[in-house]
Structures are given as structure tokens and as C-alpha cells.
C-alpha positions in Angstrom: 3.6 -9.5 41.0 4.4 -10.7 44.5 4.4 -14.5 45.2 1.2 -14.2 47.2 -0.5 -12.3 44.4 0.4 -15.0 41.9 -1.2 -17.7 44.1 -4.4 -15.6 44.7 -4.9 -14.3 41.2 -7.9 -15.6 39.2 -8.3 -14.8 35.5 -11.4 -12.8 34.6 -14.1 -14.6 32.6 -13.0 -15.0 29.0 -9.4 -14.1 29.7 -6.6 -15.4 27.6 -4.4 -15.7 30.7 -4.8 -19.1 32.3 -2.6 -18.2 35.3 -0.8 -15.2 36.8 2.5 -16.6 35.6 1.2 -17.0 32.1 -0.2 -13.5 32.1 3.1 -12.1 33.3 5.0 -14.0 30.6 2.7 -12.9 27.8 2.7 -9.3 28.9 6.5 -9.4 28.7 6.6 -10.4 25.0 8.1 -7.7 22.8 6.2 -6.5 19.7 9.3 -4.8 18.2 13.1 -4.9 18.6 13.1 -8.7 18.9 16.4 -10.5 18.5 15.6 -11.6 14.9 14.6 -8.1 13.9 17.8 -6.6 15.5 20.0 -9.1 13.7 18.4 -8.4 10.3 18.4 -4.7 10.8 22.0 -4.6 11.8 23.0 -6.5 8.6 20.9 -4.3 6.3 22.2 -1.1 8.0 25.8 -2.3 7.6 25.5 -2.2 3.8 24.3 1.4 4.0 20.6 1.1 3.6 18.3 3.2 5.8 14.8 2.5 6.8 12.0 3.3 9.3 11.5 0.9 12.2 8.0 -0.2 13.3 6.3 2.3 10.9 3.1 2.4 9.0 3.8 1.8 5.3 0.5 3.6 4.4 -0.7 6.4 6.6 -4.3 5.1 6.6 -3.2 1.6 7.8 -3.4 0.8 11.4 -0.6 -1.7 11.0 3.1 -1.4 11.2 5.9 -3.1 9.3 9.1 -4.1 11.1 11.2 -2.2 8.4 9.8 0.3 6.0 11.7 1.6 2.9 9.3 4.4 1.8 11.2 5.8 -1.2 11.1 2.3 -2.9 7.9 1.1 -1.3 9.2 -2.0 0.4 7.7 -3.3 3.7 9.5 -6.0 5.7 7.8 -8.2 8.3 9.7 -10.6 10.6 7.0 -12.9 11.8 7.2 -14.8 15.1 6.6 -18.5 14.7 4.0 -18.6 17.5 2.1 -15.4 16.8 1.9 -15.9 13.0 1.3 -19.7 12.9 4.6 -20.9 11.3 3.9 -24.2 9.5 7.2 -25.6 10.7 7.3 -24.5 14.4 3.9 -23.5 15.6 2.7 -25.6 18.5 -0.8 -24.9 19.7 -0.9 -24.3 23.5 -2.6 -26.9 25.6 -4.1 -24.3 27.8 -7.1 -22.4 26.4 -6.6 -23.9 22.9 -9.9 -22.4 21.5 -8.8 -18.9 22.3 -5.3 -19.3 20.9 -6.3 -21.1 17.6 -8.8 -18.2 16.9 -6.2 -15.6 17.8 -3.5 -17.1 15.6 -6.0 -17.5 12.7 -7.0 -13.8 13.0 -3.3 -12.8 13.0 -2.8 -14.9 9.8 -5.9 -13.3 8.1 -4.7 -9.8 9.1 -1.2 -10.6 7.6 -2.8 -11.7 4.3 -5.0 -8.5 4.3 -2.0 -6.3 5.0 -0.1 -8.0 2.1 -3.1 -7.5 -0.2 -3.5 -3.8 0.7 0.2 -3.1 0.3 0.3 -4.9 -3.1 -2.7 -2.9 -4.3 -0.7 0.3 -3.3 2.3 -0.9 -5.4 4.4 -1.9 -2.4 6.7 -5.0 -2.3 6.1 -7.0 0.8 8.8 -9.2 2.2 7.9 -11.7 5.0 10.4 -13.7 7.0 10.1 -16.1 9.9 12.0 -15.5 13.1 13.8 -18.8 12.6 15.3 -17.9 9.2 19.0 -17.1 8.8 19.3 -13.3 9.3 22.1 -13.1 6.6 19.8 -14.7 4.0 16.9 -12.4 5.0 19.1 -9.3 4.8 20.6 -10.3 1.4 17.0 -10.7 0.0 16.1 -7.3 1.5 19.1 -5.6 0.0 18.6 -7.3 -3.4 14.9 -6.2 -3.5 15.8 -2.6 -2.6 18.4 -2.4 -5.3 16.0 -3.8 -7.9 13.3 -1.4 -6.8 15.7 1.6 -7.0 16.3 0.9 -10.8 
């Protein structure tokens, strides 16, 4: 957006974007291949494990896991502290707080529903926060895969 567009932009009624700058920032957020995901995937790949990236664990699910190990039925999610309401790091935004508290609550409910559906289908679900040490996360993933292979 050009500078003059930023100054003239008005959010549509009910929009989550409180300003043109906020809108641009939010649209720039990645939903896959984030730094924490890349770090963990690199470590897991280095020990020889292969996986699908941003894949549906179950074909009928409209949700994707960050890493999917189909043969052993393990789905890995690396959750962002803001988007998934991390109890340690989530800070509610001051702008448009009603929208964001509802949005994050829906994300958390969807996460629990995803976990439930995968568990019912005999999948192991591993969830990590973006702030966790990638080496510790990767070690847990590797250990879980090796146990499930037995």
C-alpha cells in the first residue's frame, strides 16, 4: 500500500483490522514454514525421519498439522503463542479486544476438537509452543515415532 492509501484507508464495519498498517502486518503472517517449524523440522529430518508438511492427518478433516507421520499416525502441531493463546506469552491486543478474544477462543476450541478427532482415529497428537526449545521438541517427536514404530 502506498503511504497515501494507508492514511485514507478505513476498515469496513466489523473488520478485524483497526488500521491499514495493522491489516498489512496481519496479512503478512505466515501459516506455515515459520522459524520454529523450520528449526524443528530440520532437526527431525537430520535423524532420518521423513514426514509430510502442512498436511491433513485425516482426509475428511479440513485441518492440517505442521508435520504428519502417516505410517505411524503421529500429527505434530507447533502453535504460535498469540494465535493459540499461550498461557505464558499471550497478551491480548488493546485494539479490538472483543474480536481477538473470541478469535483466540475459537482457535483453542478448534485445537481441542482436532486433538479429540485424531485421538478417536488412533493418532498420537504432539503439540508444542513456538517458544519451546526446538531440540527438546524434536527429541520428543523422534522418541514418539520410534515408540509407535514398535
